N, C-alpha and C positions, 0 to 999 in steps of 0.2 A: 380679441379685444374685451371680451368678457373678465376672462382671468387678469390681464393686464390692471383693468378698473379694480378688480376685486383686490389688488395688491395695494393700489391706491388708498382704497376705502380704508385698508385693513391699518396701513402704517402712516397714511397721510402723505406720501412723496410720490412725486411726479415720476413719469417714466424716465425724464431728462436727468433728474436726481440720481435714481438706479442707474443710469447710464453713466453718467458723471462719476460717480462712487465705485463703479466695477471698473472703469480706466485708471482711476487714481489708485486702487488696488495694485491693479497689474503694474503700473508704473512703478510705485514704491515697492512690491515685490522684486521687480527687476532689478531696482536701482540699490536695493539693501544686499542682494546677492551680488551684484557686480562689486561693491565694496568691499564686501567681506573676502570675496575671491581675489582681488586687489591686495587687501592686507596679508592674506595669506601667501601670495606670491612675493612680496616684498621682504628686504632683509628684517624680518623681525626675529625675536628671539624664538629658538625652536620649539621650547615648550608653550609659547603663546601659539606660534603657527599651528601645532598640533590640536591645541584647545580649539581654534577657531574652524579647524577643517572639521570639526565634531558638531558643527552648526547645522541643526536639522532644518528640513524644509519648510516643517508645522509652523517653526518658531517664526520665521521669515513671512509665511502665511497669514500668521495672527496678527503679527505687528503691522502688515500691509492693510489686512480685514479693518483693523482699529483706525488706523489713518484715515482709511477710505471711505467708512462710514459716518466719520465723524458730521457729515453735512444730512445724515440721514434720522429721521424720526422714528424711533422702534416703540414708542409708548412705554407700557410696563415692562417691556424687555429690553430697554435701553441700558442696562447693566451690564448684559451678556459680551460685548466684545472686550469689555474694559476684564471681566473675569476671566475671558478664554485668554487675554493677553497676558494676563498675572500668572494664569497657571502655567503656560508656554513657556513663559519667561524663568518661572523658578525652576522648573525642570530643564530646561536649556542650562543656566548657571550650574545647577547639580553635575549637568554631562561636563561641562567646562572645567570645574572644580575637580572632577574626578580624572578627567584626564590629564590635568596638570599633578593632581597628587601623585598619579601611577609615571609620569614622567620624571618628578623630582626624585622619586624612591629610586627609579632604574638609575639616574644620572648618579646619584650618590652611591647606590652599591658597585656600578663600575668604576668610580674612583676612589672609595674605601673598601669595599668589601666585594672583590669579584665573585665570590662563593656564597652571596647571602641568599640566594635563591635556595640554598640547601638548608637554610636555616629556618625555624618554622616561623621565628620573631618576624623575618621579611613579611610572610603572609600574614601574621597576626598585625603588625602596623599597618599592613595595606587595608586590611579587612578592618579594624577600627577606624581608620580615617574614611574610608567610604561610608561607613554605618555613621557617623558624625555628620557629614557630607548630608545625607541624604534624610537624615533624623531632624537637621534644621530645616532643609527645604521642606520636610513634610509639615513640620511646626509652622512655619512661615505661610503655608497654604492654608491650613487650617486655621489660621489667625485670620487671613483674609477672608474666609468664606464663615465667619462668624463663630468659630468653635472657641470655646475657653480655655486656651491653652496651659495658663498658668495654673487650674485645678488638675488638667490631666498630667502635667509634667509632676505635681506635688503627688499623685496617686503612684505614677512611676517612680519615683525618687523612692517610696516607700518600699515597694515590692524590689526594685534595684538592689536596696541596701540586705534586706531579706536574703534575695539570691546571692549575693557578693558573700555573707557571713557562711552559706552553706556550702558555698564551694571555695573558700579560703585558701585550701592548700593547692587546689588547682589552679586560681590565680597567682598564687605565689611563683610555681613553675613557669606558667604563661609569662609573668612581667620576670621571670630570669632571662627566659628564652629572648626576649626581646633587649635585655641588659647584655647576655653573650653574643649578639649581632651588631650591638651599638659599639661595644667596649671592644670586641673582638680580641679577647683573650687568647683563642685560637681560631682556627676555620677547617672546613672538611679538607681533609689529608694530612694535616698536621699530626705530629707524633706527640704524645702528651703524656706528663703524669700526673695522678690527681693521687694524693696520698701513694698507699701502696699499688694502686693501679695503674696501669701501662698499655697504651695501645693508639691505634690511628684514629683518628675522628672520621666516623663515616657522615653523620647527620647530626644535626639538633632539632628535635622536634618540639610540639608543643608544652609537652612534659618533661621527656626525658633525651638527653646525648647519648648516642651510640658510639662505642668504640668497637674495635678490633684488635684483640690482645695478639702477643709477638705467638702465642700457641694457637691462634686461630679462632677461639671462641670468641662471641660478641658480649661486650659488657655494655649494660644499659644503666646510667646514673641519671638521678633525678635532677632536674636543672639548678634546682633551689639547692641540692648538696653542691654543686659544683661551686656557686659563689661563696659559699662556706667554707671552702678548701682552698689550700695552695694548689696553684696549678703549674707546671714546670711543663715550658713548650720549646721541646729539642730542636723544632724545626728552624727555628727563629734563631739557633744558634751561627754565629760566624764563624767561631774557631772552636776547638773542643781543648780544654786544660787537662793535660795527663798528669797524673802524680804515681810513680812506681818506684818499689822498694827492691832490694835484693841484698843479700848478706854473703860476706868471703868468711873463709875459714879463719881462727884464731891464729893459725900456722902461718899467715900471709906476713912475709918480712914488711918490717915499716917502710921500705923505700917504695915498695909496691900499694901500699894505702896511701900514698900521698899520690899516687900518679893515677890510680882507679878512677878519681874525678874528673881529671883531664883528658882520661881516654874516653871515659863515657861522653863527657860533652863533646868530644871531637864526634862521635860514632852518631849522636841526635842530631848534630849541625849537619853533618853530611846528607840527611836523609831531606829531600826536595819539599816535602810536605810537612816538615818540622821547624819551630822555633826553640831554641834553648831557654830556659828562664833560670833555673838553678840547681846545685847538685853539692850534697854534704854526706859527710859522717854522721849519722842520725842517733844511733844509739847502739849500747853493746847487751845483744840479746844474751841467752844462757850459752848458745853454740854457735854463735855468728857475731859478725861486726858488721851493722846493718847501714846502709846507703839510702838515700831519699834523694831522687830526682824527679824536678816538674820541667815540662815541654808543653809547648802548644802544638794540635795538628791544624795547620791552615786551612782543613777544609773540615766542614761539620759531621760529615756522615761517617756512621759509624764501620763500614767496611773499611774506608780509608785508614781510619785509626787502629785497626786490627792489623792493615798491611806494614802501617808505619812500625808500630810496637814488635811486629815479629821479624821485620829486619834488624831493629834494634836488638832483640834479644840473642838473634843470630849471630850477629856481629860480635856482641859480648862473650859469647861462649867462643868464637875462634880468636878472640885477642886474648882471654885468659888462658887459653889452651897455650896459646903460643907464649905467656909470659909466666906459665906454671902457677897460676894464682886460683887456688881451690875455691869452687863455690860452697857456700856452707849448706850443709844438709843437718837434720836433727841428729844429735849424737849424745852420749851417754857415757862418760868415764868413770869407772868403779876401781877405787885403790884399796888393795886386800893388805892388810900389815898383821904379819905371824906374831904369834905369841912366844914369848920365853920360856922354855921348859927347864 
């Protein structure tokens, strides 16, 4: 009884008021938990549902405590329930926003860039997003607790500018990594050419992209250099355009010269993975009459092209042998004139 009396004397609240506040607090806590559980189980947007699933018990407790103690007198400590509610609410909002950001990025990557997790730009965007969210939450909390946020931000701004100038090159590569992830000129597993360099993309990091060349070595290229270069992405070819030439001897009869184009066209069109485009006598070389043919391989992979070209070459050799058409090879004729004595 003495302890209960002491509580009454300290805060000026009766036992019935304390009991009433406790009952209200418990009721409000249960009510909010039930409401949030109902919202999670209802047909909400998946992202919103995931965010609500991450509602913390201490947030509900602080909210219930604030409402349940409205009829109590805490004297000089009257601000405590409100400050606790503000603190927990801002932290809970930060958690909700973090979950929303994570879900948005994951959904975007599944839809637009399945290999985004192999690009450091994905991690960078996620990290920057979470940093901005929690920085804003911290500033709001400090502002509500009486800290002069404007002066703090001014000091941080000057320091941030100095730091940005010091790591300018690194930041350039970092934002290049983000640009590669968003613009998607290539993805992990693509075979690309950057200038004279060719290889399969293994990963894109914060500063560099790593390729595996045809000869096996790893090629490391700065992300900023990639954005300044022309990139050829061979994996995204739907068809492969082929230009090939050959020459026949000047001894070839005129009637055979006219039929070589049609003969070669028939050989190309007989290939299941080839589509003929054109074929002509191109030029007259020093030791050959040169033909040029263009066709499309309907599959983009290099081995298929080589198989088709080999079949065409062998068929041409057989056809030329049957018609006694001589393939050209470098020759030189020497004419000797005798002198009169």
